[in-house]
C-alpha positions in Angstrom: 33.5 -21.8 -22.5 31.3 -19.7 -23.0 32.5 -15.9 -24.1 30.5 -15.0 -20.6 32.2 -17.1 -18.8 35.5 -15.8 -20.4 37.2 -14.4 -17.3 37.9 -10.3 -17.0 41.6 -10.9 -18.8 40.9 -10.2 -23.1 37.5 -10.2 -22.7 37.5 -7.7 -20.4 40.0 -5.6 -22.2 37.9 -5.9 -25.5 34.7 -5.1 -23.1 36.7 -1.9 -22.0 37.5 -0.7 -25.9 34.5 -1.5 -26.7 32.9 0.4 -23.8 35.2 3.5 -25.3 34.5 3.3 -29.1 30.8 4.5 -27.6 31.6 6.3 -25.0 33.9 8.9 -27.1 31.8 8.0 -30.9 28.3 8.2 -29.6 29.5 11.6 -27.6 30.5 12.9 -30.7 28.2 11.9 -33.5 25.7 14.5 -31.8 27.5 17.5 -32.8 28.2 15.5 -36.6 23.7 15.0 -36.8 23.4 18.9 -35.5 25.9 19.8 -38.2 24.9 16.7 -41.0 21.2 18.3 -40.6 22.2 22.1 -42.1 22.3 19.0 -45.5 19.9 16.6 -44.5 16.2 16.1 -43.3 16.6 12.9 -40.4 15.3 10.4 -41.3 16.6 10.3 -44.2 19.6 11.2 -43.0 19.6 8.2 -40.6 18.1 5.4 -43.2 21.3 6.9 -45.3 23.9 5.8 -43.0 23.1 3.1 -41.4 21.4 1.1 -45.6 25.4 1.7 -46.1 27.1 0.2 -43.0 24.9 -2.6 -42.7 25.0 -3.3 -46.6 28.9 -3.4 -46.6 29.5 -5.3 -43.1 27.3 -7.8 -43.8 28.5 -8.6 -47.5 32.3 -8.4 -45.6 30.8 -11.1 -44.0 29.6 -13.0 -45.8 31.8 -12.8 -48.2 33.8 -14.3 -45.9 32.0 -17.0 -45.4 29.0 -16.3 -42.3 26.4 -18.0 -43.2 23.3 -16.1 -44.0 20.5 -15.3 -41.1 17.7 -17.3 -40.7 14.0 -16.0 -40.6 14.0 -16.4 -36.8 16.8 -14.2 -36.9 16.1 -11.8 -38.4 12.7 -11.4 -36.9 14.2 -10.2 -33.7 17.3 -8.5 -35.9 14.6 -6.4 -37.2 12.5 -5.8 -34.0 15.7 -4.9 -31.9 16.5 -2.6 -35.1 13.6 -0.9 -35.2 13.3 -0.1 -31.2 16.9 1.2 -31.5 17.5 3.1 -34.7 14.8 4.4 -35.4 12.4 4.5 -31.6 15.6 5.5 -30.6 18.0 7.1 -32.8 16.1 8.3 -35.3 13.7 10.2 -32.4 17.0 11.8 -31.1 18.5 13.4 -35.4 14.6 14.4 -35.9 14.5 16.7 -32.2 18.1 18.0 -32.5 16.2 19.7 -35.7 15.2 21.7 -32.3 17.2 21.3 -29.6 21.0 22.0 -29.3 23.2 18.7 -29.1 24.5 19.2 -25.6 20.7 19.0 -24.0 20.3 16.0 -26.4 22.8 14.4 -25.2 21.9 15.1 -21.7 18.1 14.0 -22.6 19.2 10.4 -23.8 21.5 10.3 -20.2 18.3 8.0 -18.5 18.9 5.8 -20.3 20.1 3.5 -18.1 18.0 4.2 -16.0 14.9 3.3 -18.7 17.5 -0.3 -18.9 16.6 -1.1 -15.2 13.4 -0.5 -14.5 12.6 -2.8 -18.4 15.4 -5.0 -16.9 13.7 -5.2 -12.8 10.1 -6.2 -15.0 11.6 -9.2 -16.8 13.7 -10.6 -13.3 16.8 -9.3 -13.1 17.3 -6.0 -10.9 20.2 -4.3 -10.9 22.9 -4.7 -7.9 23.7 -2.8 -5.3 26.6 -1.5 -6.6 25.0 -0.6 -10.0 22.0 1.2 -8.3 24.1 3.6 -6.5 26.2 4.1 -9.9 22.8 4.1 -11.5 21.7 7.3 -8.8 24.6 9.0 -9.1 24.9 9.9 -12.9 21.5 10.4 -13.0 22.5 13.3 -10.1 25.2 14.0 -12.7 22.6 14.7 -15.8 20.6 16.7 -13.3 23.5 18.5 -12.9 24.5 19.6 -16.3 20.5 18.9 -17.1 20.3 22.9 -15.6 23.1 24.5 -18.4 20.6 25.2 -20.8 17.1 23.8 -18.9 14.9 22.0 -21.4 12.4 25.1 -22.6 13.3 23.9 -26.2 9.8 22.8 -28.6 8.1 20.0 -26.6 8.1 18.1 -29.4 11.7 17.6 -29.6 11.6 17.4 -25.8 9.2 14.7 -26.2 11.0 13.2 -28.9 14.2 12.6 -26.8 12.9 11.4 -24.1 10.5 8.4 -26.0 14.0 7.7 -28.2 15.9 6.6 -24.1 12.9 5.0 -22.9 13.4 3.0 -27.2 16.6 2.7 -27.1 16.4 0.7 -23.6 13.7 -1.2 -24.4 15.6 -2.1 -28.0 18.8 -2.9 -25.5 16.7 -4.9 -22.8 15.0 -7.3 -25.4 18.1 -8.1 -27.6 19.4 -10.0 -24.7 16.5 -12.2 -24.3 16.4 -13.0 -28.0 17.7 -15.2 -30.4 19.6 -12.5 -33.2 22.1 -13.4 -35.6 25.6 -14.4 -35.0 28.6 -12.2 -33.7 29.0 -8.6 -35.9 25.7 -10.4 -38.6 23.4 -8.6 -35.8 24.8 -5.8 -35.7 24.5 -5.8 -39.6 20.8 -7.2 -40.2 19.8 -3.9 -37.4 21.3 -1.4 -39.3 19.9 -3.1 -42.8 16.2 -3.5 -41.3 16.1 -0.1 -38.7 17.7 1.7 -41.5 15.1 0.8 -44.3 12.5 1.4 -42.0 13.7 5.0 -41.4 14.0 5.3 -45.1 10.3 3.9 -45.1 9.3 7.7 -42.3 11.6 9.5 -45.0 9.9 8.8 -48.0 5.8 8.7 -46.2 7.0 11.9 -44.4 7.6 13.5 -48.4 11.3 14.4 -47.2 13.6 15.7 -49.7 16.6 17.4 -49.6 16.8 21.2 -50.3 19.5 22.5 -52.3 23.3 21.9 -52.9 24.3 20.3 -49.5 27.3 21.4 -48.1 30.1 20.8 -47.6 31.1 20.1 -43.7 27.4 18.2 -43.8 28.6 15.4 -46.4 31.9 14.8 -44.1 29.7 14.7 -41.4 27.4 12.3 -42.6 30.5 10.7 -44.2 32.1 10.9 -40.0 28.2 9.4 -39.0 27.9 6.5 -41.4 32.2 5.0 -40.8 32.0 5.3 -37.1 28.9 6.0 -35.9 27.0 3.2 -37.1 30.0 0.7 -38.6 31.8 0.9 -35.4 30.5 2.0 -32.6 26.6 0.5 -33.0 28.2 -3.0 -33.5 30.7 -2.3 -30.3 27.8 -1.8 -28.7 25.6 -4.0 -29.9 28.6 -6.3 -28.9 28.3 -4.6 -25.4 24.4 -5.9 -25.0 25.8 -9.9 -26.1 28.7 -9.9 -23.5 27.6 -7.4 -20.2 23.7 -6.8 -18.4 21.8 -3.7 -19.7 22.8 -1.1 -16.8 27.2 -1.7 -18.2 26.1 -1.5 -22.4 23.9 1.4 -22.3 26.3 3.4 -19.1 27.5 5.6 -22.7 24.1 7.3 -22.2 26.3 9.3 -19.0 29.5 9.8 -20.4 28.1 10.7 -24.3 26.9 13.9 -22.0 30.6 15.0 -21.2 31.5 14.6 -24.5 29.1 16.5 -26.2 29.1 19.3 -24.1 33.0 19.8 -24.2 32.1 19.2 -28.1 30.1 22.2 -28.0 32.2 24.1 -25.7 34.6 23.9 -28.2 33.7 24.2 -31.8 30.1 26.1 -31.1 31.0 28.2 -27.7 28.8 27.4 -25.4 29.5 28.5 -22.2 29.7 25.6 -19.4 29.2 26.2 -16.1 31.4 24.9 -12.3 28.5 23.2 -11.5 28.5 22.0 -15.1 31.7 20.0 -14.5 30.9 19.2 -11.1 27.5 17.2 -12.7 30.7 15.7 -15.5 32.6 14.3 -12.6 29.5 12.7 -11.7 28.7 11.1 -14.6 31.9 9.6 -14.2 31.8 8.4 -10.7 28.3 6.4 -11.7 29.5 4.7 -14.7 33.1 3.6 -12.3 30.6 2.9 -9.9 28.8 0.3 -12.2 31.9 -0.8 -13.9 33.1 -2.0 -9.8 29.2 -3.4 -10.0 30.2 -5.6 -12.8 33.2 -7.4 -11.8 31.6 -7.5 -8.5 28.7 -9.2 -9.7 30.9 -11.3 -11.9 33.0 -12.0 -8.4 30.5 -13.2 -5.9 29.0 -15.5 -9.4 32.0 -17.0 -9.5 32.7 -18.1 -6.0 28.7 -20.2 -6.3 29.0 -21.7 -9.8 32.8 -23.1 -7.6 31.0 -24.0 -5.0 28.3 -25.9 -6.4 31.7 -27.8 -8.4 33.0 -28.6 -5.1 36.0 -26.2 -5.1 36.3 -22.9 -3.5 39.1 -21.7 -5.9 37.8 -24.0 -8.9 36.9 -21.1 -10.9 40.4 -19.9 -11.3 41.4 -22.9 -12.7 41.6 -22.8 -16.4 40.1 -26.5 -16.7 36.9 -26.2 -14.1 
């Protein structure tokens, strides 16, 4: 039985744990990026965190006996890594030079909508429940956006919109190509994406301007260990196990975490409509989760019927 065909038991617990990791860690990473940018230029910051995390994970897995990726797997991992880490994370970090962390997270919350469009263009439109979740979540994003508006630098705003689209494209594409198995795929993506960011940093003439503050080093370390090594690996796991709409649902929860941390750490006030927007976002995620379970149940019943027994899908040997 393949991983995709496992019951909701062990697989479901792992999916929930991966979702919680991506929701909380990446929600806090917007504040981490803002602090790290006090001492590091954007593309150099991204290059350092992803190269270090990717090399550490790759070396660990290879020492444990996992075979090296094939040339085709490296190529696929490279494309996905560039879309996710250069197009997605790199542009978000670039935009946060001018755009507040809470606002950046709100704009990136359009990722599931882009993912739904890309999935639909490839023939896999979201289910009815997932579409409802997307609409409710988007309504929550609209309410949250009113907290600050989008009056920042137009370059930053455009970079955020493009980042959301490219992140969604990479997420959908990753499910259609052969990647290195398990966490080795995450390591390969971070290594290639980090190398591309390093090239952009060198080409753009980035350099450190004076001593780096201690808290910028701490933030960069947090982004490397938790934001890159832990959360990106959890996200790669989700991309292999669930549909893009659910995997990218972090974009709905991350603004809740980011705006809350902004209020606590930076004194950013959250209005009553903003709190209502956060509530709608969470409702949208729940609808998407329900849609996934309903879809799994329906597919299981269809397989059971095709195999000659209405209840066969619940049996271990079916």
